[in-house]
PDB file of N, CA, C and O in Angstrom:
ATOM      1  N   MET A   1     127.641 111.510  88.855  1.00  0.00           N
ATOM      2  CA  MET A   1     126.301 111.835  89.301  1.00  0.00           C
ATOM      3  C   MET A   1     125.569 110.563  89.732  1.00  0.00           C
ATOM      4  O   MET A   1     125.615 109.552  89.032  1.00  0.00           O
ATOM      5  N   GLY A   2     124.900 110.615  90.875  1.00  0.00           N
ATOM      6  CA  GLY A   2     124.185 109.449  91.368  1.00  0.00           C
ATOM      7  C   GLY A   2     122.895 109.216  90.606  1.00  0.00           C
ATOM      8  O   GLY A   2     122.239 110.155  90.157  1.00  0.00           O
ATOM      9  N   LYS A   3     122.549 107.962  90.471  1.00  0.00           N
ATOM     10  CA  LYS A   3     121.309 107.600  89.807  1.00  0.00           C
ATOM     11  C   LYS A   3     120.274 107.246  90.860  1.00  0.00           C
ATOM     12  O   LYS A   3     120.578 106.514  91.802  1.00  0.00           O
ATOM     13  N   THR A   4     119.064 107.752  90.716  1.00  0.00           N
ATOM     14  CA  THR A   4     118.030 107.352  91.661  1.00  0.00           C
ATOM     15  C   THR A   4     117.538 105.960  91.288  1.00  0.00           C
ATOM     16  O   THR A   4     117.517 105.578  90.118  1.00  0.00           O
ATOM     17  N   MET A   5     117.151 105.226  92.297  1.00  0.00           N
ATOM     18  CA  MET A   5     116.651 103.868  92.047  1.00  0.00           C
ATOM     19  C   MET A   5     115.281 103.942  91.387  1.00  0.00           C
ATOM     20  O   MET A   5     114.455 104.783  91.743  1.00  0.00           O
ATOM     21  N   SER A   6     115.051 103.075  90.443  1.00  0.00           N
ATOM     22  CA  SER A   6     113.732 102.998  89.840  1.00  0.00           C
ATOM     23  C   SER A   6     112.793 102.307  90.823  1.00  0.00           C
ATOM     24  O   SER A   6     113.229 101.628  91.753  1.00  0.00           O
ATOM     25  N   PHE A   7     111.510 102.493  90.598  1.00  0.00           N
ATOM     26  CA  PHE A   7     110.532 101.849  91.468  1.00  0.00           C
ATOM     27  C   PHE A   7     110.721 100.330  91.416  1.00  0.00           C
ATOM     28  O   PHE A   7     110.625  99.648  92.437  1.00  0.00           O
ATOM     29  N   GLN A   8     110.991  99.812  90.214  1.00  0.00           N
ATOM     30  CA  GLN A   8     111.230  98.369  90.070  1.00  0.00           C
ATOM     31  C   GLN A   8     112.419  97.923  90.903  1.00  0.00           C
ATOM     32  O   GLN A   8     112.384  96.861  91.525  1.00  0.00           O
ATOM     33  N   ALA A   9     113.480  98.740  90.916  1.00  0.00           N
ATOM     34  CA  ALA A   9     114.660  98.394  91.708  1.00  0.00           C
ATOM     35  C   ALA A   9     114.303  98.343  93.190  1.00  0.00           C
ATOM     36  O   ALA A   9     114.781  97.473  93.919  1.00  0.00           O
ATOM     37  N   TYR A  10     113.468  99.273  93.632  1.00  0.00           N
ATOM     38  CA  TYR A  10     113.004  99.237  95.019  1.00  0.00           C
ATOM     39  C   TYR A  10     112.269  97.925  95.294  1.00  0.00           C
ATOM     40  O   TYR A  10     112.537  97.251  96.289  1.00  0.00           O
ATOM     41  N   LEU A  11     111.349  97.574  94.414  1.00  0.00           N
ATOM     42  CA  LEU A  11     110.574  96.333  94.619  1.00  0.00           C
ATOM     43  C   LEU A  11     111.487  95.112  94.617  1.00  0.00           C
ATOM     44  O   LEU A  11     111.295  94.187  95.406  1.00  0.00           O
ATOM     45  N   ASN A  12     112.480  95.112  93.729  1.00  0.00           N
ATOM     46  CA  ASN A  12     113.418  93.978  93.669  1.00  0.00           C
ATOM     47  C   ASN A  12     114.224  93.866  94.956  1.00  0.00           C
ATOM     48  O   ASN A  12     114.429  92.768  95.473  1.00  0.00           O
ATOM     49  N   THR A  13     114.681  95.007  95.471  1.00  0.00           N
ATOM     50  CA  THR A  13     115.447  95.009  96.717  1.00  0.00           C
ATOM     51  C   THR A  13     114.581  94.530  97.876  1.00  0.00           C
ATOM     52  O   THR A  13     115.029  93.741  98.707  1.00  0.00           O
ATOM     53  N   ILE A  14     113.343  95.010  97.927  1.00  0.00           N
ATOM     54  CA  ILE A  14     112.416  94.603  98.986  1.00  0.00           C
ATOM     55  C   ILE A  14     112.174  93.100  98.917  1.00  0.00           C
ATOM     56  O   ILE A  14     112.163  92.417  99.941  1.00  0.00           O
ATOM     57  N   LYS A  15     111.981  92.590  97.704  1.00  0.00           N
ATOM     58  CA  LYS A  15     111.747  91.142  97.526  1.00  0.00           C
ATOM     59  C   LYS A  15     112.968  90.356  97.997  1.00  0.00           C
ATOM     60  O   LYS A  15     112.821  89.337  98.673  1.00  0.00           O
ATOM     61  N   SER A  16     114.173  90.815  97.650  1.00  0.00           N
ATOM     62  CA  SER A  16     115.364  90.048  98.046  1.00  0.00           C
ATOM     63  C   SER A  16     115.588  90.138  99.553  1.00  0.00           C
ATOM     64  O   SER A  16     116.113  89.205 100.160  1.00  0.00           O
ATOM     65  N   LYS A  17     115.189  91.265 100.164  1.00  0.00           N
ATOM     66  CA  LYS A  17     115.385  91.433 101.607  1.00  0.00           C
ATOM     67  C   LYS A  17     114.330  90.685 102.422  1.00  0.00           C
ATOM     68  O   LYS A  17     114.639  90.118 103.470  1.00  0.00           O
ATOM     69  N   THR A  18     113.083  90.683 101.938  1.00  0.00           N
ATOM     70  CA  THR A  18     111.978  90.144 102.740  1.00  0.00           C
ATOM     71  C   THR A  18     111.419  88.824 102.207  1.00  0.00           C
ATOM     72  O   THR A  18     110.752  88.087 102.933  1.00  0.00           O
ATOM     73  N   GLY A  19     111.697  88.534 100.935  1.00  0.00           N
ATOM     74  CA  GLY A  19     111.078  87.365 100.304  1.00  0.00           C
ATOM     75  C   GLY A  19     109.633  87.617  99.910  1.00  0.00           C
ATOM     76  O   GLY A  19     108.931  86.695  99.494  1.00  0.00           O
ATOM     77  N   LYS A  20     109.185  88.859 100.039  1.00  0.00           N
ATOM     78  CA  LYS A  20     107.783  89.209  99.758  1.00  0.00           C
ATOM     79  C   LYS A  20     107.683  90.057  98.497  1.00  0.00           C
ATOM     80  O   LYS A  20     108.532  90.907  98.226  1.00  0.00           O
ATOM     81  N   ASP A  21     106.617  89.801  97.731  1.00  0.00           N
ATOM     82  CA  ASP A  21     106.369  90.608  96.545  1.00  0.00           C
ATOM     83  C   ASP A  21     105.171  91.533  96.814  1.00  0.00           C
ATOM     84  O   ASP A  21     104.544  91.433  97.869  1.00  0.00           O
ATOM     85  N   PRO A  22     104.852  92.425  95.877  1.00  0.00           N
ATOM     86  CA  PRO A  22     103.762  93.373  96.120  1.00  0.00           C
ATOM     87  C   PRO A  22     102.448  92.715  96.545  1.00  0.00           C
ATOM     88  O   PRO A  22     101.752  93.223  97.424  1.00  0.00           O
ATOM     89  N   GLU A  23     102.116  91.599  95.927  1.00  0.00           N
ATOM     90  CA  GLU A  23     100.861  90.917  96.278  1.00  0.00           C
ATOM     91  C   GLU A  23     100.883  90.449  97.734  1.00  0.00           C
ATOM     92  O   GLU A  23      99.869  90.519  98.429  1.00  0.00           O
ATOM     93  N   ASP A  24     102.046  89.971  98.193  1.00  0.00           N
ATOM     94  CA  ASP A  24     102.175  89.562  99.599  1.00  0.00           C
ATOM     95  C   ASP A  24     101.906  90.742 100.529  1.00  0.00           C
ATOM     96  O   ASP A  24     101.198  90.604 101.527  1.00  0.00           O
ATOM     97  N   PHE A  25     102.474  91.902 100.199  1.00  0.00           N
ATOM     98  CA  PHE A  25     102.275  93.075 101.046  1.00  0.00           C
ATOM     99  C   PHE A  25     100.818  93.519 101.034  1.00  0.00           C
ATOM    100  O   PHE A  25     100.295  93.963 102.056  1.00  0.00           O
ATOM    101  N   ARG A  26     100.161  93.401  99.881  1.00  0.00           N
ATOM    102  CA  ARG A  26      98.735  93.754  99.819  1.00  0.00           C
ATOM    103  C   ARG A  26      97.921  92.840 100.741  1.00  0.00           C
ATOM    104  O   ARG A  26      97.041  93.304 101.466  1.00  0.00           O
ATOM    105  N   LYS A  27      98.222  91.543 100.706  1.00  0.00           N
ATOM    106  CA  LYS A  27      97.497  90.589 101.566  1.00  0.00           C
ATOM    107  C   LYS A  27      97.759  90.874 103.040  1.00  0.00           C
ATOM    108  O   LYS A  27      96.832  90.866 103.851  1.00  0.00           O
ATOM    109  N   MET A  28      99.012  91.126 103.386  1.00  0.00           N
ATOM    110  CA  MET A  28      99.348  91.397 104.785  1.00  0.00           C
ATOM    111  C   MET A  28      98.698  92.691 105.273  1.00  0.00           C
ATOM    112  O   MET A  28      98.240  92.762 106.413  1.00  0.00           O
ATOM    113  N   ALA A  29      98.656  93.708 104.421  1.00  0.00           N
ATOM    114  CA  ALA A  29      98.033  94.979 104.803  1.00  0.00           C
ATOM    115  C   ALA A  29      96.552  94.764 105.080  1.00  0.00           C
ATOM    116  O   ALA A  29      95.995  95.361 106.002  1.00  0.00           O
ATOM    117  N   GLU A  30      95.916  93.913 104.286  1.00  0.00           N
ATOM    118  CA  GLU A  30      94.496  93.622 104.502  1.00  0.00           C
ATOM    119  C   GLU A  30      94.306  92.850 105.805  1.00  0.00           C
ATOM    120  O   GLU A  30      93.390  93.142 106.573  1.00  0.00           O
ATOM    121  N   GLU A  31      95.174  91.861 106.056  1.00  0.00           N
ATOM    122  CA  GLU A  31      95.084  91.076 107.292  1.00  0.00           C
ATOM    123  C   GLU A  31      95.276  91.961 108.525  1.00  0.00           C
ATOM    124  O   GLU A  31      94.678  91.708 109.572  1.00  0.00           O
ATOM    125  N   LYS A  32      96.106  92.995 108.402  1.00  0.00           N
ATOM    126  CA  LYS A  32      96.380  93.890 109.533  1.00  0.00           C
ATOM    127  C   LYS A  32      95.314  94.977 109.670  1.00  0.00           C
ATOM    128  O   LYS A  32      95.360  95.775 110.607  1.00  0.00           O
ATOM    129  N   GLY A  33      94.362  95.014 108.748  1.00  0.00           N
ATOM    130  CA  GLY A  33      93.294  96.008 108.826  1.00  0.00           C
ATOM    131  C   GLY A  33      93.651  97.356 108.237  1.00  0.00           C
ATOM    132  O   GLY A  33      92.922  98.330 108.424  1.00  0.00           O
ATOM    133  N   PHE A  34      94.781  97.423 107.518  1.00  0.00           N
ATOM    134  CA  PHE A  34      95.163  98.677 106.877  1.00  0.00           C
ATOM    135  C   PHE A  34      94.358  98.931 105.612  1.00  0.00           C
ATOM    136  O   PHE A  34      94.129 100.078 105.230  1.00  0.00           O
ATOM    137  N   SER A  35      93.928  97.850 104.964  1.00  0.00           N
ATOM    138  CA  SER A  35      93.236  98.001 103.683  1.00  0.00           C
ATOM    139  C   SER A  35      92.084  97.013 103.590  1.00  0.00           C
ATOM    140  O   SER A  35      91.975  96.058 104.358  1.00  0.00           O
ATOM    141  N   GLU A  36      91.227  97.291 102.609  1.00  0.00           N
ATOM    142  CA  GLU A  36      90.088  96.436 102.336  1.00  0.00           C
ATOM    143  C   GLU A  36      89.862  96.421 100.835  1.00  0.00           C
ATOM    144  O   GLU A  36      89.824  97.472 100.194  1.00  0.00           O
ATOM    145  N   ASN A  37      89.714  95.241 100.282  1.00  0.00           N
ATOM    146  CA  ASN A  37      89.503  95.106  98.831  1.00  0.00           C
ATOM    147  C   ASN A  37      90.566  95.840  98.028  1.00  0.00           C
ATOM    148  O   ASN A  37      90.268  96.457  97.006  1.00  0.00           O
ATOM    149  N   GLY A  38      91.809  95.767  98.499  1.00  0.00           N
ATOM    150  CA  GLY A  38      92.913  96.366  97.760  1.00  0.00           C
ATOM    151  C   GLY A  38      93.035  97.869  97.897  1.00  0.00           C
ATOM    152  O   GLY A  38      93.881  98.472  97.236  1.00  0.00           O
ATOM    153  N   GLN A  39      92.216  98.497  98.737  1.00  0.00           N
ATOM    154  CA  GLN A  39      92.266  99.944  98.932  1.00  0.00           C
ATOM    155  C   GLN A  39      92.633 100.244 100.376  1.00  0.00           C
ATOM    156  O   GLN A  39      92.079  99.645 101.298  1.00  0.00           O
ATOM    157  N   LEU A  40      93.566 101.168 100.575  1.00  0.00           N
ATOM    158  CA  LEU A  40      93.889 101.574 101.947  1.00  0.00           C
ATOM    159  C   LEU A  40      92.647 102.173 102.581  1.00  0.00           C
ATOM    160  O   LEU A  40      91.915 102.929 101.942  1.00  0.00           O
ATOM    161  N   ASN A  41      92.414 101.832 103.840  1.00  0.00           N
ATOM    162  CA  ASN A  41      91.280 102.393 104.552  1.00  0.00           C
ATOM    163  C   ASN A  41      91.492 103.882 104.787  1.00  0.00           C
ATOM    164  O   ASN A  41      92.625 104.329 104.969  1.00  0.00           O
ATOM    165  N   PRO A  42      90.404 104.655 104.784  1.00  0.00           N
ATOM    166  CA  PRO A  42      90.532 106.088 105.073  1.00  0.00           C
ATOM    167  C   PRO A  42      91.166 106.265 106.445  1.00  0.00           C
ATOM    168  O   PRO A  42      90.890 105.506 107.373  1.00  0.00           O
ATOM    169  N   GLY A  43      92.005 107.258 106.558  1.00  0.00           N
ATOM    170  CA  GLY A  43      92.618 107.533 107.853  1.00  0.00           C
ATOM    171  C   GLY A  43      93.920 106.793 108.104  1.00  0.00           C
ATOM    172  O   GLY A  43      94.610 107.082 109.081  1.00  0.00           O
ATOM    173  N   ILE A  44      94.273 105.839 107.240  1.00  0.00           N
ATOM    174  CA  ILE A  44      95.560 105.152 107.403  1.00  0.00           C
ATOM    175  C   ILE A  44      96.648 106.082 106.879  1.00  0.00           C
ATOM    176  O   ILE A  44      96.631 106.478 105.714  1.00  0.00           O
ATOM    177  N   LYS A  45      97.570 106.416 107.728  1.00  0.00           N
ATOM    178  CA  LYS A  45      98.638 107.364 107.375  1.00  0.00           C
ATOM    179  C   LYS A  45      99.892 106.616 106.924  1.00  0.00           C
ATOM    180  O   LYS A  45     100.118 105.461 107.288  1.00  0.00           O
ATOM    181  N   ALA A  46     100.686 107.301 106.133  1.00  0.00           N
ATOM    182  CA  ALA A  46     101.945 106.724 105.655  1.00  0.00           C
ATOM    183  C   ALA A  46     102.792 106.244 106.828  1.00  0.00           C
ATOM    184  O   ALA A  46     103.410 105.181 106.765  1.00  0.00           O
ATOM    185  N   GLY A  47     102.815 107.039 107.902  1.00  0.00           N
ATOM    186  CA  GLY A  47     103.633 106.694 109.070  1.00  0.00           C
ATOM    187  C   GLY A  47     103.284 105.349 109.674  1.00  0.00           C
ATOM    188  O   GLY A  47     104.168 104.634 110.148  1.00  0.00           O
ATOM    189  N   GLU A  48     101.993 104.990 109.664  1.00  0.00           N
ATOM    190  CA  GLU A  48     101.577 103.694 110.205  1.00  0.00           C
ATOM    191  C   GLU A  48     102.135 102.543 109.375  1.00  0.00           C
ATOM    192  O   GLU A  48     102.600 101.539 109.913  1.00  0.00           O
ATOM    193  N   ILE A  49     102.081 102.705 108.066  1.00  0.00           N
ATOM    194  CA  ILE A  49     102.599 101.677 107.154  1.00  0.00           C
ATOM    195  C   ILE A  49     104.120 101.599 107.286  1.00  0.00           C
ATOM    196  O   ILE A  49     104.686 100.508 107.363  1.00  0.00           O
ATOM    197  N   VAL A  50     104.777 102.759 107.313  1.00  0.00           N
ATOM    198  CA  VAL A  50     106.238 102.806 107.433  1.00  0.00           C
ATOM    199  C   VAL A  50     106.681 102.143 108.734  1.00  0.00           C
ATOM    200  O   VAL A  50     107.615 101.341 108.733  1.00  0.00           O
ATOM    201  N   ASP A  51     106.013 102.473 109.847  1.00  0.00           N
ATOM    202  CA  ASP A  51     106.375 101.867 111.140  1.00  0.00           C
ATOM    203  C   ASP A  51     106.232 100.354 111.099  1.00  0.00           C
ATOM    204  O   ASP A  51     107.107  99.633 111.579  1.00  0.00           O
ATOM    205  N   TRP A  52     105.134  99.868 110.529  1.00  0.00           N
ATOM    206  CA  TRP A  52     104.899  98.427 110.416  1.00  0.00           C
ATOM    207  C   TRP A  52     106.022  97.761 109.618  1.00  0.00           C
ATOM    208  O   TRP A  52     106.569  96.743 110.040  1.00  0.00           O
ATOM    209  N   LEU A  53     106.359  98.337 108.467  1.00  0.00           N
ATOM    210  CA  LEU A  53     107.365  97.726 107.591  1.00  0.00           C
ATOM    211  C   LEU A  53     108.767  97.804 108.187  1.00  0.00           C
ATOM    212  O   LEU A  53     109.567  96.882 108.029  1.00  0.00           O
ATOM    213  N   LYS A  54     109.060  98.907 108.872  1.00  0.00           N
ATOM    214  CA  LYS A  54     110.364  99.033 109.530  1.00  0.00           C
ATOM    215  C   LYS A  54     110.483  98.009 110.659  1.00  0.00           C
ATOM    216  O   LYS A  54     111.497  97.321 110.783  1.00  0.00           O
ATOM    217  N   ASN A  55     109.439  97.918 111.476  1.00  0.00           N
ATOM    218  CA  ASN A  55     109.476  97.023 112.633  1.00  0.00           C
ATOM    219  C   ASN A  55     109.441  95.556 112.247  1.00  0.00           C
ATOM    220  O   ASN A  55     110.201  94.753 112.786  1.00  0.00           O
ATOM    221  N   GLU A  56     108.562  95.200 111.315  1.00  0.00           N
ATOM    222  CA  GLU A  56     108.382  93.790 110.986  1.00  0.00           C
ATOM    223  C   GLU A  56     109.407  93.266 109.985  1.00  0.00           C
ATOM    224  O   GLU A  56     109.790  92.097 110.040  1.00  0.00           O
ATOM    225  N   PHE A  57     109.849  94.122 109.078  1.00  0.00           N
ATOM    226  CA  PHE A  57     110.721  93.658 107.999  1.00  0.00           C
ATOM    227  C   PHE A  57     112.078  94.343 107.963  1.00  0.00           C
ATOM    228  O   PHE A  57     112.933  93.966 107.162  1.00  0.00           O
ATOM    229  N   GLY A  58     112.291  95.336 108.808  1.00  0.00           N
ATOM    230  CA  GLY A  58     113.564  96.044 108.823  1.00  0.00           C
ATOM    231  C   GLY A  58     113.806  96.882 107.585  1.00  0.00           C
ATOM    232  O   GLY A  58     114.952  97.152 107.226  1.00  0.00           O
ATOM    233  N   LEU A  59     112.724  97.297 106.927  1.00  0.00           N
ATOM    234  CA  LEU A  59     112.892  98.126 105.728  1.00  0.00           C
ATOM    235  C   LEU A  59     113.281  99.544 106.123  1.00  0.00           C
ATOM    236  O   LEU A  59     112.872 100.044 107.170  1.00  0.00           O
ATOM    237  N   GLY A  60     114.068 100.176 105.281  1.00  0.00           N
ATOM    238  CA  GLY A  60     114.395 101.578 105.471  1.00  0.00           C
ATOM    239  C   GLY A  60     113.222 102.442 105.042  1.00  0.00           C
ATOM    240  O   GLY A  60     112.251 101.950 104.467  1.00  0.00           O
ATOM    241  N   HIS A  61     113.322 103.731 105.327  1.00  0.00           N
ATOM    242  CA  HIS A  61     112.220 104.644 105.053  1.00  0.00           C
ATOM    243  C   HIS A  61     111.837 104.662 103.565  1.00  0.00           C
ATOM    244  O   HIS A  61     110.654 104.587 103.230  1.00  0.00           O
ATOM    245  N   GLY A  62     112.821 104.760 102.685  1.00  0.00           N
ATOM    246  CA  GLY A  62     112.529 104.825 101.245  1.00  0.00           C
ATOM    247  C   GLY A  62     111.823 103.589 100.734  1.00  0.00           C
ATOM    248  O   GLY A  62     110.879 103.685  99.950  1.00  0.00           O
ATOM    249  N   HIS A  63     112.281 102.417 101.180  1.00  0.00           N
ATOM    250  CA  HIS A  63     111.650 101.177 100.742  1.00  0.00           C
ATOM    251  C   HIS A  63     110.248 101.037 101.329  1.00  0.00           C
ATOM    252  O   HIS A  63     109.330 100.563 100.659  1.00  0.00           O
ATOM    253  N   ALA A  64     110.090 101.454 102.585  1.00  0.00           N
ATOM    254  CA  ALA A  64     108.764 101.402 103.201  1.00  0.00           C
ATOM    255  C   ALA A  64     107.799 102.345 102.479  1.00  0.00           C
ATOM    256  O   ALA A  64     106.628 102.016 102.291  1.00  0.00           O
ATOM    257  N   MET A  65     108.296 103.517 102.076  1.00  0.00           N
ATOM    258  CA  MET A  65     107.447 104.452 101.338  1.00  0.00           C
ATOM    259  C   MET A  65     107.079 103.903  99.956  1.00  0.00           C
ATOM    260  O   MET A  65     106.003 104.199  99.438  1.00  0.00           O
ATOM    261  N   ALA A  66     107.958 103.115  99.368  1.00  0.00           N
ATOM    262  CA  ALA A  66     107.631 102.484  98.082  1.00  0.00           C
ATOM    263  C   ALA A  66     106.449 101.533  98.256  1.00  0.00           C
ATOM    264  O   ALA A  66     105.556 101.488  97.410  1.00  0.00           O
ATOM    265  N   ILE A  67     106.442 100.777  99.347  1.00  0.00           N
ATOM    266  CA  ILE A  67     105.316  99.869  99.604  1.00  0.00           C
ATOM    267  C   ILE A  67     104.058 100.674  99.910  1.00  0.00           C
ATOM    268  O   ILE A  67     102.965 100.306  99.480  1.00  0.00           O
ATOM    269  N   TYR A  68     104.207 101.777 100.654  1.00  0.00           N
ATOM    270  CA  TYR A  68     103.050 102.637 100.915  1.00  0.00           C
ATOM    271  C   TYR A  68     102.465 103.142  99.589  1.00  0.00           C
ATOM    272  O   TYR A  68     101.249 103.114  99.400  1.00  0.00           O
ATOM    273  N   ALA A  69     103.319 103.598  98.677  1.00  0.00           N
ATOM    274  CA  ALA A  69     102.849 104.087  97.373  1.00  0.00           C
ATOM    275  C   ALA A  69     102.111 102.988  96.619  1.00  0.00           C
ATOM    276  O   ALA A  69     101.121 103.244  95.934  1.00  0.00           O
ATOM    277  N   LEU A  70     102.602 101.774  96.754  1.00  0.00           N
ATOM    278  CA  LEU A  70     101.966 100.612  96.125  1.00  0.00           C
ATOM    279  C   LEU A  70     100.583 100.380  96.737  1.00  0.00           C
ATOM    280  O   LEU A  70      99.597 100.226  96.017  1.00  0.00           O
ATOM    281  N   LEU A  71     100.521 100.358  98.066  1.00  0.00           N
ATOM    282  CA  LEU A  71      99.262 100.101  98.758  1.00  0.00           C
ATOM    283  C   LEU A  71      98.248 101.229  98.521  1.00  0.00           C
ATOM    284  O   LEU A  71      97.042 100.995  98.457  1.00  0.00           O
ATOM    285  N   LYS A  72      98.761 102.441  98.396  1.00  0.00           N
ATOM    286  CA  LYS A  72      97.914 103.609  98.196  1.00  0.00           C
ATOM    287  C   LYS A  72      97.409 103.680  96.751  1.00  0.00           C
ATOM    288  O   LYS A  72      96.462 104.409  96.456  1.00  0.00           O
ATOM    289  N   GLY A  73      98.048 102.918  95.851  1.00  0.00           N
ATOM    290  CA  GLY A  73      97.634 102.935  94.455  1.00  0.00           C
ATOM    291  C   GLY A  73      98.305 104.021  93.645  1.00  0.00           C
ATOM    292  O   GLY A  73      97.935 104.259  92.495  1.00  0.00           O
ATOM    293  N   MET A  74      99.313 104.699  94.244  1.00  0.00           N
ATOM    294  CA  MET A  74     100.043 105.740  93.518  1.00  0.00           C
ATOM    295  C   MET A  74     101.031 105.124  92.544  1.00  0.00           C
ATOM    296  O   MET A  74     101.400 105.740  91.544  1.00  0.00           O
ATOM    297  N   LYS A  75     101.459 103.897  92.846  1.00  0.00           N
ATOM    298  CA  LYS A  75     102.388 103.154  91.983  1.00  0.00           C
ATOM    299  C   LYS A  75     101.895 101.717  91.900  1.00  0.00           C
ATOM    300  O   LYS A  75     101.112 101.261  92.733  1.00  0.00           O
ATOM    301  N   ASN A  76     102.367 101.015  90.878  1.00  0.00           N
ATOM    302  CA  ASN A  76     102.070  99.584  90.787  1.00  0.00           C
ATOM    303  C   ASN A  76     103.302  98.855  90.267  1.00  0.00           C
ATOM    304  O   ASN A  76     104.352  99.459  90.047  1.00  0.00           O
ATOM    305  N   GLU A  77     103.157  97.559  90.075  1.00  0.00           N
ATOM    306  CA  GLU A  77     104.311  96.744  89.663  1.00  0.00           C
ATOM    307  C   GLU A  77     104.886  97.172  88.325  1.00  0.00           C
ATOM    308  O   GLU A  77     106.026  96.830  88.011  1.00  0.00           O
ATOM    309  N   ASP A  78     104.122  97.916  87.527  1.00  0.00           N
ATOM    310  CA  ASP A  78     104.602  98.346  86.212  1.00  0.00           C
ATOM    311  C   ASP A  78     105.222  99.747  86.238  1.00  0.00           C
ATOM    312  O   ASP A  78     105.717 100.229  85.219  1.00  0.00           O
ATOM    313  N   SER A  79     105.191 100.399  87.405  1.00  0.00           N
ATOM    314  CA  SER A  79     105.770 101.739  87.508  1.00  0.00           C
ATOM    315  C   SER A  79     107.284 101.681  87.366  1.00  0.00           C
ATOM    316  O   SER A  79     107.913 100.684  87.722  1.00  0.00           O
ATOM    317  N   VAL A  80     107.863 102.757  86.841  1.00  0.00           N
ATOM    318  CA  VAL A  80     109.322 102.816  86.698  1.00  0.00           C
ATOM    319  C   VAL A  80     109.947 103.665  87.773  1.00  0.00           C
ATOM    320  O   VAL A  80     111.168 103.823  87.804  1.00  0.00           O
TER     321      VAL A  80
END
């Protein structure tokens, strides 16, 4: 039976692939106008974040969605 990756495993893979940690992604999202004061701006859709991460960092959909969940506040660095 396959094991699903934990949220931490996703973050670790993203860090090893991009060299960026969650705080880096939060800063970049703010610089790109996706978020303000650590909160995603209203109207920012998951697809916009996913497209940015796929294009700029070559992340797959699942990893990009993990960063979206982080930026959206649904998950954090302590999530499993």
